[in-house]
N, C-alpha and C positions, 0 to 999 in steps of 0.2 A: 504492499500499498503507501502511493507517495501521495504527501497531504502539502498545500500553498498553504501558509497562511501573510494577510495583507493585514500589518501590526503598523501600529504607531509607536510600536514600542522595539528596539533592535535586538530586546531580547539578551542571550548573551554573549553578541557582538561587541567585541569589545571590553570585556568586562572589567572594571575595576572591583576596587571595595569599596569605590565611590557610588557606584552602577553596577551593581547585580544582578542586573534585569529584572528585581522589581518578581510581582506574579507572573508577569511572562514568561517570566527565564526560571523560576521555580516549577511550573505547571509543564515546558521546556522539558525540563531535565526529569523529568519523573515520568513525563510519558517516553520522551527517550528508553529510558534507561527499559522497561515493563515493556515496550513492546520493539516488535521489527518492523520498525517501517521508518521511512525515508520525509523526514522534512525540510519544508522549501521554505523560510522564511525572510521573506520582501518586505521590506518598509524606504520611506525615505531619510535620506541622512545629510548632517548638512553641511558635510563637505566630500568632495570622492577619497572612495575608497572602490579595494580590489575584491569581485567575491571572494567566501574564506568557506572552509570546509571542514568541518569538525565534527569527525566520526562519519554518522548519519544526519548531519544537519547540515545543510547549503545557507549560507546567507549571503543576498542579492540587497547592500545595500545602492535605493535609491538618487542619483543629485541632481535635484532640479537648478539651472542654471539661475543665477541670481539676476539677471537681465528679464526669464520669462518669468521671478516671482514677481519685478517691480511693476509687469505689465498685470497681474493677478494682484492686485494688492487689496482690491474691494470688493472682485468677483474672484470666482474657483477655477474659472475655464479652461484656461490656461494652461493651468498645473495640473489641471484633472486631465485633460487631456495628452500630456508629456508622458504624465504617472499612467496611463491606461496602457498606453501606446508598448509601452518597457513592459507594463506587467506580461503583455501578449505576447512579445518575442520571448518572453522568462516559460508562459506556460507551452509555446508552441516546443522549444527546446527541452525540457522537463516535461510533459504530459503529465500532471499528477492529475489521479482518481477525487481529490475536490479539493475545492480551492472554498477556505473558510475568512472572511471579515471579523474585523475585531472591532465592532462597534461602525456605527451609522455617523457619525461627527463626522465624519472626511471623505472620500470618492471613492474608499475601496471598494463597495457595493457596485459600482455602477458596472466593475466587471461583469455582471450577469448579462448586461444585453449583448454581450460579444462573444460569449461563449456558452456551450451547452454543455458544460461540466457542470453537476452536481456544484451549487452557491449557497455555505451557509452566512447567516449573519450573525454577529454573536452581538445581542446586545449588549449594549453598557447602560448611557443614559440616552434618552428619546426628546431631539430637543424642538420639535414642534410643541408637544406636551408644555416643556418647558419655557418657550417660548409668550404663553400663554401667563405664565408667574412670573416671567424676565425682568420686572420692576414691581419693587414692595411696595405696599400702600404710601404715596407723598412720595415719590418718586414719579421724575417722567423727564424728558432731556432740558426742558428748558430748565428744570428748578436742578440737575445734575449743573448744565451752562454757568446756573448762577452760581451756585456750592464753588465752582472753577472761580469764580472772582470775575465770570466773562473772559477767560483765557483759551480761545478762540481753539491754539494748538494744540492744549492741552488736551479739553472737550472732545476735539475728534479726534485722536491718537486714542485717549484713553476711554474715550466713552460712545463716541457716535458710530468710529468705525469697529468697533468690535460688535456693535449694533448693530450692525449694519452688514457685515458677514457672518452674525450667528442667521441673520433669516434670510438670507440667501443661502449658507449651510441646510438650513431647514424644509428650506424647496426642494435644495437637492435631496434629503431625505426623503422626502415623499417620492422622487421618482424611484427611485433605489429599493422604497420598497414596497412598489406595484410590480417589479418586476421578480426580487426575492423567490427563490426557491423554499428555506428554511429558515427556522429564525432559531434560535438560542438565547431562554431566558432564563430570570431566576428567581420572580417573581411575579404574584397574583399581579400587579398593575401591569409590568412589562407584556404580560402574557395578553391582558384587555387590550391594550393600544396596538398588538401586532395584528390581535384578529381584524379591527380596525382597520390601517393604517397598511396593512398588508394583509387580506382576508383570505390571498390563494393561495402563501402557504404554510408549511408546516410545523405547527411548531415543537421545540425537543426542550426541559426544565436540562440545564446543567451550569455547573455553579462555577466560582471562581477560585484560584486558588491564589494563596497568602503569600507574601513576601517571604525566605526564610529564616532572613529576622524576625520578622514577628513569630513564627513557627518554633522558632527555637528558645524562644525569651521567654527567659521567669515569667511568673504567673502577678500579677498585680493583689496587693493584702491592705487590708486594713488597717490604719496609725489610729494609735491612742492619743496619742498627742500632737496633732496637725494642724495650724490652719488651713479654714478649707481650700484647696486647690483646686479648680475647675480647667478644664483644657480642651478646644477645638482644636480639628486641623480639616484646613478647607483649602479651594482656590480663589482666587480673588473677585470671582461672578458675583454682579452683582444679587443675584437672588441667593447667594448663600445666607444670607440671615446675619451678616453683623450688627446690622441697627438691632436683630430684637436682642443678639447678643448685649449690647449696650444696655436695652432698656430694661431688662433681665438685672443686670448689674447692677443699674443702679436702684433698683426694690430694692433686690439683694442688700446695698448697702443701708439704705432707707430700715428694714426689718430686722436685718442678721448683724449689722456693727463691719467693719472697719476687717477685721481680720482674718479674709479670705483674699485671691485674688485670682483673674481669669485669664490666659493664656492663650492666647489665638499662635495657630503655626500654618504653616502656607501661605502667607503674607507681608509685608512689610506697612501698609500705607493702609491706615484705615479711615482719613481724613475725611475724606467725602464722608460718611456715616456718621463722623461728630458734627458734621457741620449740618447736616438733612436733620439729624437726632436732636440736635441742638447740647449734645451729648460728648464733654469732652472724657476719652478714655481713662486717662492720666486718675481722673477725679472721681470714677467710678469702678478702677484696679481695673482695668481692661488695657491687655498690653498687646502688641502684634508682635512675635517673637520671627518672622519670616519664615523663608525655607529650610526643611531637616530632612535628612537623607531615612530611611527603612529604620536601620539602626538605634536613632535618639528619637524615631519613632515610639518603636519598644520602650524606649526609657521613658519617656516624656508619659507615657500609658501606664507605666508602673509608679511615679512618685506620683502623681496627681490625683485625687479625692474620685472625682467625676467626670465623664466624659459628656458632653453636650453638643447636640448636633441639631440647626435651627436653622435650617433652609426653607426655602420657600415651597422646591421641588426637587424632588433627588428619585433613582430609584434603587441601586442598590451600594450606597456609597462604600467605597473600600475602607474608610477612614471608620465606620463604624465597624463596618468584618471585624477590621483589625482589633479595637476595641473589646469587640466581646470576647474573640479567639485570648485574650490578654485576661481577659474575667474585669475591668474596671468598670463602677457602674456606669448606665448609661439614661440620661433624656435625652430623648429625640424627640424630632414635630414628625406627625403624624400625618406626612406627606406620601402619593407617588406608590415606592413596595415597600418603604421602612416599615412599616408595619407587620408586612412578611418576613425581613429580616428582625424584628425583637418579639418573632411568636412565639407562644409556650411561654411567655412571660422571663423574656430575657432580655431587658430593659421597660423602663420607663415610657409609655409614650404620650405626649402631651400634641392638644387643637395647635396647629400652627399659629407663625404671632399672637399665643398666649401665654404674655409676658408672666402672670400670677400662678397660675401653676407650672409655669415651668421653677418660679422661683422656688415654690412651695416644695416641689419633689426635690430640687435640690439641694434646700435646708435638708430637707425628712431624712435624707437618705444621710448627710453626713450626722446627723445626730440620733441613726438608728442601726449599729453596727449587724445586729441580725438583720436587718431587712438585707444591707449590703450586702454582706457578705453570700447570702440565699442569692441573692440578683447576680451576685460575680457567679456563683457555679450554675445557675439555669443559663446565662449568657456562655458560658464553656462549653457546658454541652449541645449547648446548639450550634457555637461553630464548628466543635467539631465535628458534629453530624455535618454541617454542611459542606465543609471545604477539605473534608478527606475522603479521599479516593475519587476526586474532578475528573484524571486523568485516567482511569475507568469509563467514567462516564461519554469521554468524550469518543471515545474508542468504541464504544458500544453504540454510542449515534452513525459514527461515520462508518460502520458494519451494517448496521438499519437500512442507511440512506442506500450503498454500496450492493446491497441485497435486493433496492426496490423490496422490502417486506412489505404481503398486500396489507396488514393489519394499520399499518402507518393511517392515519384519518386526518384530515384537514379540518 
């Protein structure tokens, strides 16, 4: 069996201690170790690089010239055309049995329009539902522009262009889903969305692996004498809920006191949200710590008391899955697929944008050792069940597709 992966992540291509391939690298290692398959990993790379073969894995780094990317600054058609043409050359050379596209955010799934080989879309996020929740309450393009002190260049670069690109990518996602053969997902939400957006596709359940740093980490433990430490891990997308964090932290300070801190990892600047909420992060003990690697993520989750995820929309955020695996008590907004991830009482679900329920849940966890430890155990059990044996799930799906099993139901 020969499988071609179209990834936004190069896996273990030129992996180092600082870039260990993440969860794609972990899955790749397990999959190749367990099964006699050939894996072709194709991905866009930031510089020109040679094809690399390592045992049963062949890496095809695709480099897009800077001049072509400049032409593609607001739209994706130029880069998509170049990327797909290069992928077709690889397909012609390698002749894979199955093509798997990791995520609908990029244009990989367009390959289904140009080949008769079975194409699988492994859902990560879904842009069209995300687009509906893109702006938090009281956020709009004009208010954001005003919050930049009418700095046109900053507004265009940091906020307007990303929004326009997001809209264009959502449009492309619809085109991909209209043609895709098979969908892999993990939550009741992405199943429902795929049935609406890709009604002709066949849906399979398949979880995701976690990075080795997370799986090999020590577990979270209750801290008896410890100030309240809350952590959140996110990207800088506007809908990730920084405004909810600031307003919740303000409520905690008013009702719990100042003996707490809320650390946000993954972003460095929360000034836009401070201006639009009129809350200074430092005044409510909220601090943006910037990006960290997987080993540091594991450490942060162990030393904190509570993990909080308050985005306005999500499917199955890796950060929540990682927090579950390590066992830190979780408070998360019940949006998208998060309720599937936290099922079986493996985390506390709160309504989206409900700072009162969120603040009360955080404080009650810090004050209740028995409940926190019970929650931690439930989280670990759920995470082990979900994230172990992913390589077997994928192999069985490949086998079913290739055997054209008559039991498959649309």
